[in-house]
C-alpha positions as CSV (number, residue, x, y, z in Angstrom):
1,M,64.1,13.0,-71.7
2,R,65.0,15.3,-74.6
3,E,62.2,17.5,-75.9
4,I,61.6,17.6,-79.6
5,P,61.3,21.1,-81.0
6,S,57.8,21.7,-82.3
7,S,59.2,22.3,-85.8
8,L,60.4,18.7,-85.8
9,S,57.4,17.0,-84.2
10,P,55.2,14.9,-86.5
11,A,52.3,16.7,-88.1
12,P,48.8,15.5,-87.3
13,I,47.3,13.0,-89.8
14,T,44.7,15.7,-90.9
15,E,47.5,18.1,-91.9
16,I,49.5,15.3,-93.6
17,C,46.4,14.2,-95.5
18,T,45.8,17.6,-97.1
19,R,49.1,17.4,-98.9
20,R,48.5,16.4,-102.5
21,D,51.4,13.9,-102.7
22,T,50.1,11.9,-99.7
23,T,46.3,11.8,-100.2
24,R,46.2,8.3,-101.7
25,V,48.1,6.8,-98.8
26,C,46.0,8.7,-96.2
27,H,42.8,7.5,-97.7
28,A,44.0,3.9,-97.5
29,I,45.0,4.4,-93.9
30,L,41.7,6.0,-92.9
31,R,39.7,3.4,-94.8
32,A,41.5,0.6,-93.0
33,V,40.9,2.3,-89.6
34,S,37.2,2.7,-90.5
35,E,37.0,-0.9,-91.5
36,E,38.5,-1.9,-88.1
37,N,35.8,0.3,-86.4
38,V,33.0,-1.4,-88.3
39,A,34.4,-4.9,-87.5
40,L,34.6,-4.0,-83.8
41,V,31.0,-2.9,-83.8
42,R,29.9,-6.1,-85.5
43,R,31.9,-8.1,-83.0
44,N,30.2,-6.2,-80.2
45,Y,26.8,-7.4,-81.3
46,E,28.0,-11.0,-81.8
47,V,29.3,-11.1,-78.2
48,I,26.2,-9.4,-76.7
49,N,24.0,-11.8,-78.6
50,S,26.0,-14.9,-77.5
51,I,25.8,-14.2,-73.7
52,D,23.5,-16.6,-71.8
53,R,21.4,-14.5,-69.4
54,S,19.1,-17.3,-68.2
55,G,20.9,-17.7,-64.9
56,E,20.7,-15.3,-61.9
57,E,24.5,-14.6,-61.8
58,F,25.8,-11.4,-63.5
59,V,27.8,-12.1,-66.7
60,D,30.7,-9.6,-66.5
61,P,31.4,-8.2,-70.0
62,E,35.1,-7.8,-69.1
63,V,35.3,-11.6,-68.6
64,A,32.9,-12.5,-71.4
65,A,34.8,-10.5,-74.0
66,P,38.3,-9.3,-72.8
67,D,39.2,-8.3,-76.4
68,L,36.3,-5.9,-76.7
69,W,36.8,-4.7,-73.1
70,A,40.4,-3.8,-74.0
71,G,39.0,-1.7,-76.9
72,L,37.1,0.6,-74.7
73,A,38.8,3.9,-73.8
74,P,39.4,4.5,-70.1
75,D,36.8,7.4,-70.2
76,F,34.3,5.2,-72.1
77,E,30.6,6.0,-71.6
78,I,27.4,4.3,-72.5
79,S,24.0,6.0,-72.5
80,G,20.6,4.4,-72.4
81,R,17.9,5.5,-74.8
82,S,16.3,8.7,-73.8
83,D,12.8,7.3,-74.4
84,V,13.3,4.5,-71.8
85,P,12.4,5.2,-68.1
86,D,15.4,5.9,-65.8
87,A,17.8,6.3,-68.7
88,R,21.2,7.6,-67.7
89,T,24.8,7.8,-68.8
90,Y,27.3,5.4,-67.3
91,R,30.8,6.9,-67.2
92,G,34.0,4.8,-67.2
93,R,34.5,1.2,-67.9
94,E,33.7,0.0,-64.4
95,E,30.5,2.0,-64.1
96,S,29.4,0.8,-67.6
97,K,29.1,-2.7,-66.0
98,E,26.1,-1.4,-64.2
99,F,24.4,-0.8,-67.5
100,W,24.9,-4.4,-68.5
101,R,23.9,-5.6,-65.0
102,M,20.7,-3.7,-65.2
103,L,19.9,-5.3,-68.6
104,Q,20.7,-8.7,-67.3
105,E,18.4,-8.2,-64.3
106,I,15.5,-7.1,-66.5
107,F,15.9,-9.6,-69.4
108,T,16.6,-13.3,-69.7
109,E,17.0,-13.1,-73.4
110,L,18.5,-10.1,-75.3
111,S,19.7,-9.5,-78.8
112,W,20.5,-6.7,-81.1
113,E,20.4,-7.7,-84.8
114,P,22.4,-5.2,-86.8
115,L,20.4,-4.5,-90.0
116,E,22.6,-1.8,-91.5
117,V,26.0,-0.5,-90.3
118,T,27.2,2.9,-91.6
119,D,30.8,3.9,-91.4
120,L,31.3,7.6,-90.8
121,G,35.0,7.5,-90.0
122,D,35.4,8.0,-86.3
123,V,31.7,7.3,-85.8
124,V,29.8,4.1,-86.7
125,V,26.0,4.1,-86.9
126,A,24.2,0.8,-86.5
127,E,20.5,0.4,-87.3
128,T,19.4,-2.6,-85.2
129,R,16.4,-4.7,-84.2
130,F,16.3,-5.1,-80.5
131,V,14.5,-8.2,-79.2
132,A,14.3,-9.2,-75.5
133,R,12.3,-11.4,-73.1
134,G,11.5,-10.1,-69.6
135,R,12.9,-11.9,-66.6
136,G,9.9,-13.2,-64.6
137,S,7.2,-11.8,-66.9
138,D,8.3,-13.8,-70.0
139,I,7.0,-10.8,-72.1
140,Q,8.8,-10.3,-75.4
141,V,9.9,-6.8,-76.3
142,E,10.8,-5.8,-79.8
143,S,12.0,-2.4,-81.0
144,D,14.0,-0.7,-83.7
145,E,17.1,1.1,-82.3
146,T,19.9,3.0,-83.9
147,D,23.2,2.8,-82.0
148,V,26.0,5.2,-82.4
149,F,29.6,4.2,-81.6
150,W,32.2,7.1,-81.3
151,F,35.9,6.2,-81.6
152,R,39.1,8.0,-80.7
153,D,42.5,6.6,-81.4
154,G,41.0,3.2,-82.4
155,R,39.1,2.8,-79.1
156,V,35.4,3.2,-78.4
157,V,34.8,6.3,-76.3
158,R,31.0,6.5,-76.3
159,V,28.0,4.4,-77.2
160,E,24.4,5.6,-77.2
161,G,21.2,4.1,-78.4
162,F,18.4,6.1,-80.1
163,P,14.8,5.2,-81.0
164,T,15.2,6.5,-84.6
165,K,18.0,6.9,-87.1
166,A,17.1,10.6,-87.4
167,E,17.8,11.2,-83.7
168,A,21.0,9.2,-84.0
169,L,22.3,11.3,-86.9
170,E,21.3,14.5,-85.1
171,A,23.5,13.4,-82.2
172,V,26.4,12.6,-84.6
173,D,26.1,16.1,-86.2
174,A,25.9,17.8,-82.8
175,S,29.1,15.9,-81.6
176,A,31.0,17.1,-84.7
177,G,30.9,20.6,-83.4
């Protein structure tokens, strides 16, 4: 394979987009990417809310939504809310299935209703209403939750839920460096 001299390799999109003659095109491209991210987040909630958890058998998210599963980065991670007992971070797509298994073991009904979705480019913040019914106890749980989805190269790399929007935005700021 022939190596391309660095002087001829393509410039990163951030460098290209600072050139005055290309800003309109760059804004259109970045806006389209952001819209795709928001659409993926909305589809995520649609799928989660459509899964029947009334049975005892685990519903594998890879089988339930192969299109969403394919949109997860190989190094994807999902973190439970820090205010929930035994919260932890699940690293990798296979390990993240344990997060979904845990939820299905605890709840027979589960939904996240997106109330407001905010596009921040490579990050999407979704303010939601979480409603669930306990397996065995039949106790209903309701809570506000703000979820943050981080994207890289059009794929979800991280999802984390927060009890408040303020905490979610702090995490977004901290991840920006």
